[in-house]
N, C-alpha and C positions, 0 to 999 in steps of 0.2 A: 367620565371616560376621558382617557389620555389625547390630544392630541399633537402632531411635532409639523412642524413647519418647516422644510427644508431652503434655508435660505442660502442658496450655493453658486457660484462663479460657473458656469457652464461657458462653453466654447461653439462658437457658431460651429456647423460640419461635421466635429468630431463626435459622431454619432456613436461609434461603442465606447470612446472615453468618457464622454455623457452618460451613457448605458450604465458605466460600470461604478461611476461615482453616483447614479439612484438607486442601484443595487445596495451599492453600501452605506445608503442614506436608510433603506429601508429595514437593512439586518440590524442598524443602530437603532431605529426607532422602536421597530419591535421587542430587541433585548432591552430596553428602555420600558416597556411598559405599553408603549402609545400603539390605537385601536386602528389611529388613523394616520396617512402622511399626505400630506398639501405640499404638491414641487410646484417651480414655477411654472409659465405661460412657455410652450414649448417646448420644455426642456430636454426633449430629445434630441432635436437638434440644434437648441439655442434662438436666439432669436435676434434683430431681427435676421433670417435667412434669407429675405428679400428673394430676386428671382429661382437662386436653390430651389424652392419649392415647386418651380414650375416643373423641373425635371423629375420623370419619372421614375428612373433609379434611385432619385434622392429620395423621394414619399418609399418608395420600395423599401429599402435601406431603414428607413424610418421605423416602417411597420414591423418589421424583421426584430429590430432592437427593442420595440414595443412588448412584442411576442415573447424574445428572452427574457425582458424582465419579467414579465406575468407568470413564465415558467419561475422562474428562479427566485422572486422574491419570497419570504414568510407566507405561507397558504392565511395565516391567521390575519395579517393587517391589510387593510384597507387603503389603495395605495392613488395615487390623483398626479395622473404625468401628461405633461403635452406634446403633442404631435403635429404633423400636418397630415389628414386626412384625407387621404384620393380614393375618390368609389365612383360608380358609373352619374350618381347624383351633380359631383360636382368636388372640386377642390376645398378642404376646410380646415380654416385654426379650430381644433380639437385637442377636446381632455378626455383620457378614457379613465374609468375607474377600473381597476386592478384587483382582483381578488379572488382566493382560491385557484392561483392558476392559469386563469383565464378572463378574459376581458368581458366585464359584467357590464358595460355600460357606456357610451361615448356622447358627449355633450359638444355641441357644435357652436363655436361663436354667435351672438346672434348682429351687434353692432361694430363695425371695421371699423377703424379710424382711416381718415383721407384729410389728415389736415397736417400742419408743423411737419413734424419728420415723418410720420407716419402716411403710407399709402398703401392700404392690406386690400383695398377694394382694387386694385391693379392683378393680386396675384388669388386673391381666394374668394369663395360664394361664401353668402350668407346663411345659418342656421335659423329655424326657429323654432324648435321644440324644447321646453324645459326638459332637465333631468336633475330628478330627485332621488336618492338611497338612502336606508339605514344602517347605521355605524352604532352600534354600542347604544343601542336606543335612544339616538337620534334623529331626526330627519334633517340630512343637508340636502341642498340645494346649488348648484353649481352656477355659476357664470365667470369671463372670463375678461380682463382686463378693461377693455373698451366697456361691455356691458354694464358697468357700472356707472359711468359717464353719461349716458343716457336710461330717459324711464324707459320700461316696459319689462327685460327680463328679469329684474328682481319680483317685480311682481307676479310674472308666471311663473316664477319657481315657488311663490308664497302660494298661489292658488290649485300648486301641483300637490302640492302639503310639506314644504318643508321647513320647519322652524330655526333654520339658521344658513346663511349664505354662505359658500366660501368660494371664493374669488383668485386663484392662479396668475399672475402678472409679470410683466415685461415692462416694465412702467420708469421709462427713464427719467433720469435726475436734472432737476435743475434748481437755480436757486427758489428757496420756499415751497418747492413740488410737495413735502410732508404734509405741510400746511393743507394744501391745495386737497391733496387724497384724503385725506379726513374730512371737511367740509363735502366734499363725493358721499363719501359714504354713508353721513348722518341723513344726505337730499334721499339715499336709498330706502335709507331705515326709516324717513317720514314718509318715503313713496309706499313701503311693501313692508314696513312694521318687523322685519327679520335683523338680526345680530349680524355683523357681519366679519370672517375674519380672511383677513387679505395677507396673501402671501407674494413678494416681490421678489426678484431677479436681483445679485447682485453682480458689478464687475462690468469692464470694458469692451466694448463693442465699435470700434473703429470711429465716430463718431459720437457715440453716447456713450455714455457711461450709469450704469444703474446701481442705487446707492442700496438693494433693502428695503430697510426701515419698516420689515413686514408689522400688522398690526392686527387689532380687534376691538370692533364696537359694540356697545354692551345696548340696550334695548332703550336705554335710557338716553342714548347718544354720546357716552362716558369713552374715550379713548383707555378701554382697560388693559389693553395688553399693547405693547411698544417696544418692539425688537431693536439692535442697534444698527447704527447705516453704518454702511462698508465693512462690514461684516460676516463672513459666512459663520456658517452652521445649522443646527439641529436646534430648536427652540419647543418649548414645551408648552401646550395650555389645558388646562384642566376645565373639562366644561359640565357642568351640573346644570339641568334644565336648558333654562336660557340665558344664564350666570355663565363666565367665563374670568381666568386669572391667569396669570402668567409674569415674563418677566415685562417691566415697562424702565424702559431708559430713557433720559429727557433728550426731548430734541437739540440739536448743535444750534450754533449762531450761524451767519451768514458764512462769516469767514471761517470757521471749523470744516464748516461741508462744501464751501467750494474748495480750499486747498485737501482735502481728505480727498473729493472727485479727482481731482487734475492727478496727484500722486496715483492714484489706483487707473487712471485711465493710461499712463505713461509707463506703468509696471505690465498690464497688460496687452499694451499695442507690443512692446517691443517684446515681454514674450510669448504672447499666442502667434507670434511672426517669424520665433525664431531667430531675432536679432541678439550679435552677442556682448552688446555696448551699446553706448550712444556716447553720442559728440558735439560739443557745441562751441559756439562761437563766445570767448568771454571779452567784454565790455569796458567793465568797470561802472556800467551802467545799470540800473534797478532790474529792466526785463532779464536780462541774460543771469541777472545775480538769483531774480528769484526763480528762471527758470532751472538754476543750477541746485539751488537747492529740494528742488522738486523733486530732479533727478536723483539726486543721491540720497534722498529718502523714498524713493520708491525704487529703486534697485540695488542700492549699496553704495559705496565710493569706489571699489574696486571695478566696478563697469561703465562707470564717466568718466572721461577723458575732455577735460576743458582746455580751450584752445586761446589765447591771446593772441593777435594778428594786428598789432599796431603800425599806424605811419605815423608820418610828419604833423598830422594834424592829428595825435593821440595824447593825451594831458598826462603826465606824470603820474599825477593822481589817479587816472583811470585805471596805469598797470598796477601802480603799490595797492591799491584798492584789490585787483583780482590776486595778486599776491597772496594778499593776506584772505583772505574769502576761501581760496583753496587750499590755504594749509588750517583753516576751522576745520574745513569738511573733509580734508585727507585725498581728493581726487586727483588722479593724474592731471599734470598740469603741461604745456610747453609753450612754445613763445615762438613766434613764427611772423618776422617784417613781411609786411607786403608792400614795402617800397620800390624795391628790386621790380617785381612784376609792375606794380602800377607806371611804375617807367619804361619798362616796357613796352608794354601797351601802348602809352603816350606816345613813345616813338616812332611805334608801327602807323601808328596814328596820323602818325604827322601832315604827311601828305595830303591826307584823306580831310586833315582839318585847318590846313593853312589859311588865312585869314579869320578864323572865326574864334570869337575869347571865350576863355575856358566858364561853365556854367556847370548846369547838374548833370550833364554825361559825364566829367571827369570824378565827381562825385560817384557817381555809379559806376563806375568803375575801379575804384576800390572797393566798394563792397563785393563788386562781382569777384574781384579776386578773392576776397575773404570766401564767397562762395564755393568756387574751385576747389580751396584748399580742405574745406571740409569733406565736400565730395569727394575727393581722390582720398583723403584718411576714413572715407565708408566705405568707397569701393576696397580698398587693400585690406581693412580689418574687419572688414562685415558686420561694422556697427552703423544702428540708426544715427543721422543728424537730426537732434532738434531743433528749429527754429526756435525764435525769441519775441519775432513780434506779438502785440499785444493789437485787443480788438477796436481800439482807437486809430492806431496806423492801419488795417486793414481794411478799418471802416475806408479812410481818406485817402490811401494810396498810400500814405508817408510812410513807403517801403520799396527795395528794389527789387524787381523781377530779375530771377537767377544771380541773386546777391544776397541778402538779408533773409529773402524769402526761398533759400535754395536747401532743401530737406525734404525728412521723411515725416516730419510726424511735428503739429503746428501748437506748440502747451499753451501759448497765451491767446491763442486766434479767438479766444470767444471771452476775453477777460480784459474789460474796459480800463484805461489806463487809472481811473481811480482807485477802482479795486485791486490793482496791481500794490500799490499802496499799502492799501489796508489786507492785505493777504504777506508782505515782505514785515510790517509791524506782524502780524498776528504769526508768522512763524517764527521772528527775532522773541516773542513774549512763550511760546516753548521752553522745558528746562532743555539747556543745550549741552553736549555729550564732556565739556570740559568747563562749566560755568559761563562760557560767552555767550554772544547773538549768532548767530549763525548769518546773518547779512550784518559785515560794517556798518556803524550807523552815516558812516559820510558817504557813503553809497545811496541811502534813501533821502538825506539831506540835498543832494547836489540837483542843481537845475538839468535837465534829461537834454542829452544832447546826441544827436549822430556822428560827430565828431570826424564830419567830411569837407569842411573849411574850417576857417579859423574864426573860432569864438563864436560857434554856431550854438543852437540851442533850439527843442523844439520849436518853441514858441514863437520864432521867428514868421515857421510855416503854419505854424494852427492858433487857433484859439487854447484859451485856457484850456485845461482838461477838465475841470470840472463842469464849466460852459459846453465844452466839445463831446462830452460823454450824456450829459442831461439832453443835449440836444440828436446826440445821436439814437439812444433810449426812445426817445420821442419817435421817431424817423421809422427807426430798423424795427425794432420790438413791436410800438404800439401803432405802427403805420397812419401817423397823426399828417394831416395836410402841412403845409408851409404857415399858411394863415395862422392852423392853431398852435404849433408849436411858435408862433411870433404871440400869440393873445397870450401865451402863460410867461411871460415877460423878459422874451430873450429878444435881442437886435436883430431887427429885418435882415442889415448889411451882413451879420454872423449867419445866422440861418442859411440865406442866399447863398453863401460860398460852403457850408459846409455841407448840404445838399448836393450841392454842384460836384462837390469834392467824394463821395459818396458814391452819386449815379457813375461817373464817369472811369471810377476803378473798380467797375464788376470784372475789367476785362480781366485784371490781375490778381483778382479774388480767386476767378476759375481755375487760376494756374498756380493759386496755393497749395500748400499739401494740407492732409484732412487735422484737424482737432479737436478737443473735447468738447462736448456744449457744457454750458455752465446756467447759460442764460434762458429765458425764455424763447429767445430767437436768435438763432447763430446763423454766422453764413457758411451754407455746405448745404448739410440736406434739408434742412429748415428755410433758409429765406430764400427762392427762384425767382433771380429777375433776368430779363434776357440784355446781354450785352449790348444787341444794335437796336437802339429805341431813340426816337426823336423825344418821347414825352418829356417835358422840363416841369416839374411839378412846381422848383422855385418862381419858374413863372408866375406865378398866381402873385407874386409881388413884388412884381415890376409895375 
């Protein structure tokens, strides 16, 4: 028999639009000779719909769309569609089997993830019954996403007579997530003995980005089908007994996967929220250069406006390199000097600041002048401001509230500085439109600087980025104690300093715009720490 996986980009809350896409996929799959179409988790309403599923009218609209699809889909096709099911028994993350113009069966997700970016237990009730059906002479059992990350549901499907396990998913991306999924699928195979077909969503949704990369695992544990990452489409599998064949794409490198994730996240955040384009501040530094490259790849040069806002401390090469890069990319470019604005701020505050020496206050005023200009352009032209700060800066508070943090989407919010360099070099390794590197090499080679005072570099305030990012990964992503980080070989004083900066900057991060999650633990939906807290983990090094 032929089975189709619909690896498609759906939008949360666009129930009618999603239903139309599912129907179109059903008609295409049927025309191609498929007997069964597997669509992603919660495909009618998009994922995660969060508290929208608590609204009765929302669930009613999803139920109506499900009935419409059942009625209008080809009668001969079996179709698996995910939706929020509200009954007298509760509210469930469910998948329906549609066939012959009706809802033939419903499976309710058993294991509701309640960790990391997930809080499904907050809105859903758990199911406990298997769902097994026959199609094309093959018996299929259903699990939904988190069900295969825990033992139990796969075994119940096997005991109910399943020969294959179908798993609709909305599994968000982070680096090396594809390999984690393969390992989890093999563990369920070892448990229940069922080969697995895993269909995943693709697309951006606020902080989350879904990579697709659907796959199938044979009874021998081999990945026999691997769909491409980041690409929408219908992918066809031929099933004969307990064997399966289909497309086999290579997994990406970390740099390629991260870059594609950021491009898709920007494209979908801008497009799904109806912005007319983006503005961003271009500084001549590597962060804004990488952000500009990502935005242009995501949206096209015509929807990107880069703004250089020089001050008295801006080096001439920063302006020169910015001009060179925008010329290479063909985006709109403006230069707006902030000197007069900064001078006006200082003049107005002179009385209040009398007798006090210049400090970070004056540096921040420059950043806030730039933020105000970018937000004015956003208001006037209906565009979205992309901020350019990276995860290392967000972690340590090396950013200005209402300044360089002002904007609507923080593209590099979960990208450590060391990865910024890797991504810049990766982008330059791709074929250019005219045989040149997109990011001028001098931008990559220069020591990073905020250019808010004479001869300033980031390393005046921060440890070297390779050290900082390693401590950041240990403390933020792995929750290691300060003493355990020191035991890895890091200087105790540096560890103490970095942890202190991370903890004190929590109030800043709460006011930062959302940005795409690409590491196992991001600042936002994932890592949730109190702003007001007296706990000082660096104290254990005292």
